[in-house]
C-alpha positions in Angstrom: 0.0 0.1 -0.3 1.2 4.1 -1.4 0.8 6.1 1.7 -1.9 8.0 2.6 -0.9 12.0 2.5 -3.3 14.4 4.2 -1.4 17.4 4.0 -1.3 18.0 0.3 -1.3 21.6 -1.0 -2.4 23.1 -4.0 0.5 23.9 -5.5 1.6 20.3 -5.3 -1.6 19.0 -6.6 -1.3 21.6 -9.6 1.9 20.7 -10.6 0.9 16.7 -10.2 -2.2 17.9 -12.7 0.0 19.4 -14.7 2.6 17.0 -15.8 3.7 15.3 -19.0 0.5 13.1 -19.8 2.5 10.1 -20.7 4.0 10.8 -17.1 1.1 11.7 -15.0 -0.7 8.7 -16.4 2.3 5.6 -15.4 2.7 7.8 -11.8 -1.7 7.4 -11.4 -1.6 3.6 -12.8 1.3 2.8 -10.9 -0.2 3.7 -7.6 -3.5 2.3 -8.7 -2.3 -1.4 -9.1 -0.4 -0.9 -5.1 -3.9 -0.4 -4.4 -6.5 -1.5 -6.1 -7.5 -4.8 -8.8 -6.8 -2.9 -12.1 -8.9 -4.8 -13.6 -12.2 -4.8 -11.5 -15.0 -1.6 -11.7 -17.3 -1.4 -9.5 -20.4 -1.1 -11.0 -23.6 1.2 -8.9 -27.0 1.8 -9.8 -28.2 5.7 -9.3 -31.6 5.5 -8.3 -33.2 9.0 -8.4 -36.3 8.5 -5.4 -37.8 11.8 -5.3 -37.0 14.1 -8.1 -37.2 17.6 -8.8 -38.6 20.4 -6.4 -35.5 21.3 -4.4 -35.3 24.5 -3.1 -31.5 24.9 -3.2 -29.9 27.2 -6.2 -27.2 25.1 -7.3 -26.4 26.1 -10.9 -25.9 22.5 -12.5 -29.0 21.3 -11.6 -32.0 20.3 -12.8 -33.9 19.7 -10.2 -33.5 23.4 -8.8 -37.7 24.7 -8.0 -36.4 28.0 -9.2 -34.9 26.8 -12.7 -37.3 25.7 -16.2 -36.3 22.5 -17.2 -37.8 19.5 -18.5 -37.3 17.4 -15.8 -40.6 15.6 -13.9 -40.9 15.4 -10.5 -42.4 12.6 -8.5 -42.8 11.7 -4.7 -41.1 10.0 -2.9 -40.7 6.0 -3.9 -42.7 3.3 -2.5 -40.3 0.6 -1.2 -41.7 -2.2 -3.5 -40.6 0.1 -6.3 -37.0 0.6 -5.5 -36.5 -3.0 -4.3 -38.0 -4.0 -8.0 -35.5 -1.6 -9.1 -32.7 -2.9 -7.2 -33.6 -6.4 -8.3 -33.2 -5.3 -11.6 -29.9 -3.6 -11.0 -28.7 -6.6 -9.5 -29.4 -8.9 -12.6 -27.5 -6.6 -14.3 -24.6 -6.5 -12.3 -24.6 -4.1 -9.6 -23.0 -4.4 -6.2 -24.1 -0.8 -5.7 -27.5 0.8 -5.5 -27.6 4.6 -4.4 -30.5 6.5 -3.8 -31.0 10.0 -4.1 -33.4 12.8 -3.2 -34.1 16.2 -3.9 -33.9 17.5 -0.6 -32.0 20.3 1.3 -31.6 18.3 4.0 -33.1 15.4 5.9 -36.4 16.1 8.3 -37.7 13.4 10.8 -40.6 11.9 9.6 -43.0 9.6 7.5 -40.8 10.3 4.7 -37.3 9.2 6.0 -38.5 6.3 7.9 -39.7 5.2 4.3 -35.7 5.6 3.0 -34.9 3.7 5.9 -37.4 0.6 5.0 -35.3 1.2 1.6 -32.4 1.1 3.0 -32.8 -2.2 4.7 -34.7 -4.0 2.0 -31.8 -3.3 -0.6 -28.9 -4.6 1.9 -31.0 -7.7 2.5 -30.6 -8.5 -1.2 -26.9 -8.7 -0.3 -25.9 -5.1 -2.4 -23.8 -2.0 -1.0 -26.8 0.8 -0.4 -25.4 4.6 -0.5 -27.8 7.5 -0.2 -27.7 11.2 -0.7 -30.3 13.3 0.6 -28.6 16.5 1.2 -27.6 17.5 4.8 -28.0 15.7 7.9 -27.1 15.6 11.6 -25.4 12.8 13.9 -28.3 10.9 14.8 -30.1 11.1 11.3 -26.8 9.7 10.7 -26.9 7.0 13.1 -30.3 6.0 12.1 -29.5 5.6 8.7 -25.8 3.7 9.8 -28.6 1.2 12.0 -30.8 0.0 8.8 -27.7 -0.9 7.8 -26.2 2.2 4.9 -23.2 1.4 3.5 -22.5 4.7 2.2 -23.4 8.0 1.9 -22.9 10.5 -0.5 -22.5 13.9 0.1 -20.4 16.2 -2.6 -18.1 19.5 -2.6 -18.8 19.7 -5.7 -15.4 22.3 -6.1 -13.1 24.4 -4.3 -14.6 26.2 -1.2 -13.6 29.4 -3.4 -15.4 28.5 -6.4 -18.2 26.8 -4.1 -19.8 30.2 -3.8 -19.8 31.4 -7.4 -22.3 28.0 -7.9 -24.7 27.8 -4.7 -25.7 30.5 -2.7 -28.5 28.8 -0.6 -25.9 26.8 1.5 -22.1 27.1 2.7 -19.7 24.9 2.0 -19.1 24.8 6.0 -22.1 22.3 5.9 -20.7 20.0 3.3 -17.8 19.4 6.0 -20.1 18.9 9.1 -22.3 16.5 7.0 -19.5 14.7 6.6 -18.2 14.4 10.1 -21.4 13.3 11.2 -21.5 10.5 8.7 -17.9 9.8 10.4 -19.1 9.3 13.5 -21.4 5.9 12.6 -19.8 3.3 10.1 -21.2 4.6 7.6 -18.1 4.9 4.6 -18.1 8.6 2.9 -18.4 9.4 -0.8 -17.7 12.7 -1.5 -16.5 14.5 -4.8 -17.1 17.0 -7.6 -17.6 18.3 -10.6 -15.7 20.1 -13.3 -16.1 21.7 -16.1 -18.7 24.1 -14.3 -16.7 27.9 -15.3 -13.8 26.8 -12.5 -9.9 27.5 -12.9 -7.6 24.6 -12.5 -6.5 26.0 -9.4 -10.8 25.5 -8.0 -9.5 21.8 -9.0 -6.9 21.5 -7.4 -8.6 23.2 -4.1 -11.1 20.5 -4.3 -8.5 17.9 -4.1 -6.8 19.7 -1.4 -10.0 19.8 0.7 -10.6 15.9 0.1 -7.0 14.9 1.0 -6.7 16.6 4.4 -10.1 14.7 5.5 -9.3 12.3 7.9 -9.4 9.6 6.9 -10.0 10.2 3.4 -13.3 9.2 1.5 -13.4 6.2 0.9 -15.3 6.8 -2.5 -15.1 9.8 -5.1 -16.9 10.7 -7.8 -15.8 13.1 -10.3 -18.2 14.2 -12.7 -18.1 15.9 -16.2 -21.1 18.8 -15.7 -23.9 18.0 -18.2 -25.1 21.2 -18.5 -28.7 21.2 -18.9 -30.9 24.0 -20.7 -32.5 25.8 -17.8 -30.1 25.7 -15.7 -27.9 29.0 -15.0 -25.6 26.2 -16.7 -26.7 25.7 -19.7 -24.5 27.5 -21.9 -21.0 26.0 -20.4 -18.9 24.4 -23.1 -18.2 20.5 -22.3 -14.7 19.0 -20.5 -12.4 17.5 -22.9 -11.7 14.2 -22.4 -8.0 15.3 -21.3 -9.3 17.2 -19.1 -11.5 14.1 -17.4 -8.4 11.4 -17.5 -6.2 14.8 -15.8 -8.6 15.2 -12.9 -9.0 11.1 -12.7 -5.3 10.5 -12.7 -4.7 12.9 -10.5 -7.5 11.7 -7.7 -5.6 9.0 -7.9 -2.0 10.1 -7.1 -3.8 12.3 -4.3 -6.3 9.7 -2.7 -4.2 6.2 -3.2 -7.5 4.3 -1.4 -10.2 5.8 -2.1 -12.6 4.8 -5.0 -12.5 6.9 -7.9 -15.6 7.0 -9.8 -16.4 8.0 -12.9 -20.2 9.7 -12.8 -22.0 11.9 -14.8 -20.8 12.8 -18.3 -20.1 9.4 -20.2 -22.5 9.9 -22.9 -20.1 12.3 -23.6 -16.7 10.1 -24.0 -15.8 7.4 -26.3 -14.5 4.2 -25.0 -11.5 5.3 -25.9 -11.8 8.1 -23.5 -12.8 5.8 -20.8 -10.4 3.4 -21.0 -7.5 5.7 -20.6 -9.6 7.1 -17.3 -10.0 3.3 -16.3 -6.1 2.8 -16.7 -5.4 6.1 -14.9 -6.8 5.1 -11.9 -11.0 4.8 -12.3 -12.3 2.1 -10.9 -16.4 2.9 -10.8 -19.3 3.4 -12.7 -23.0 4.5 -12.9 -24.9 2.5 -14.9 -28.0 2.5 -16.3 -29.6 4.9 -18.8 -29.9 7.4 -16.2 -28.1 8.8 -13.4 -31.1 10.4 -11.2 -31.8 12.7 -14.3 -29.5 13.0 -17.1 -28.4 10.6 -19.8 -26.0 7.9 -18.9 -24.5 5.2 -21.7 -27.0 1.9 -21.7 -25.4 -1.2 -19.2 -25.8 -3.0 -21.7 -22.9 -1.1 -24.0 -21.0 -0.8 -20.4 -20.7 -4.6 -20.3 -20.2 -5.1 -24.1 -17.1 -2.2 -23.3 -15.8 -4.0 -20.2 -15.6 -7.3 -22.0 -13.7 -5.4 -25.2 -11.3 -4.1 -21.4 -11.3 -7.1 -19.7 -13.1 -5.5 -17.1 -14.7 -7.4 -14.5 -17.7 -5.8 -12.1 -16.4 -5.5 -8.3 -18.8 -8.0 -6.0 -20.2 -6.1 -3.4 -18.8 -5.3 0.1 -14.9 -5.8 -1.0 -13.8 -2.8 0.6 -15.9 -3.4 4.1 -17.9 -5.9 5.7 -21.8 -5.9 5.3 -23.8 -3.8 7.7 -25.9 -5.7 9.8 -30.0 -4.0 9.9 -31.5 -3.1 12.4 -35.4 -3.8 12.3 -36.9 -0.3 12.8 -38.9 -1.6 16.0 -35.6 -2.7 17.8 -33.9 0.3 16.6 -32.2 2.6 19.5 -31.8 5.5 17.9 -35.7 7.8 17.4 -36.2 10.6 15.7 -35.6 13.9 17.7 -37.5 15.9 15.7 -34.4 18.3 15.2 -34.7 21.5 13.3 -30.9 22.8 12.1 -29.8 26.0 11.5 -27.9 25.2 8.3 -26.3 28.3 6.9 -28.0 30.2 3.9 -25.5 32.5 2.8 -26.8 36.2 1.7 -25.1 36.5 -1.1 -26.8 36.5 -4.5 -25.0 34.6 -7.5 -26.2 36.5 -11.2 -26.2 34.1 -13.8 -28.3 32.1 -11.1 -31.2 34.9 -10.2 -31.4 35.1 -14.4 -31.7 31.7 -15.0 -35.3 32.2 -12.0 -36.0 35.1 -14.0 -36.4 33.1 -17.1 -38.1 30.6 -15.0 -40.5 32.8 -13.9 -41.2 34.2 -17.5 -41.8 30.6 -18.9 -44.4 29.1 -16.0 
């Protein structure tokens, strides 16, 4: 195992990112082979269990209620519907189901109780369960852990500095506090970000500084390429090149050597050759299925053909960590506290977000 470093500086990470490409790939691939099986890639399925109507103003997100997009909202899925989707995902090679709800933060009540039952149900299918539900308290994290949650996703999105140019309805410190609450349980952390939102390379390095200084570092880190959606503030952003994705994946692999690097949104814009370079550079997880919450994704059969071509094998569940045991609701040691935490609401305005909101009002 290579030594995990927690005191990376932005300058050091920029030096890595800007290395000659062949040298960067060689270093990343070498570190990858020390810490992971280079021919194994985890296949995960991302399921939107509650779509649309989010009160946040994230500039990249079509689920924000204040923007006008073609996303059709839906109420929280039933446990049986989620189970059926999980079984389908398992039959096509997925070992993890990631459930996303368009919430600002978790609120105690019937809906959260329903999500806890979803977690128990999927865990009993011998699949890893991940949730991304917004900010949550320590008690809520404990309840998820008790239900059998394997991972909690809470992305930093970008550097702390550029974060303020994308989101104004919550603070960067809230992201870190939620991750800290998850760390007080046995649930693993999944946290990464998006490139292509207009940020500088320095911001990409800054995000990796923030992730690498967490101790322990996240068990998994999604690297997303922005999928620009009409109606959102970032609708006119130029897609990042495959070379930027390869460099970002490789740099992430070097900085976070033991982390599973997830090649996430934006794969529909990548050739098989481009994705193969990302796998060589250290990506060892993908999301399968025709959608990532609301944005397009390659068909699972296409992914399996690519795996066969490249000699890749889907990773089995619970390779990195033992399967948690689900505690039934009636036996729970943690009760709903009805908490109403004061998550931050920064005062600043983001011009392009305001413009998109005004356009949406005119259309509606």
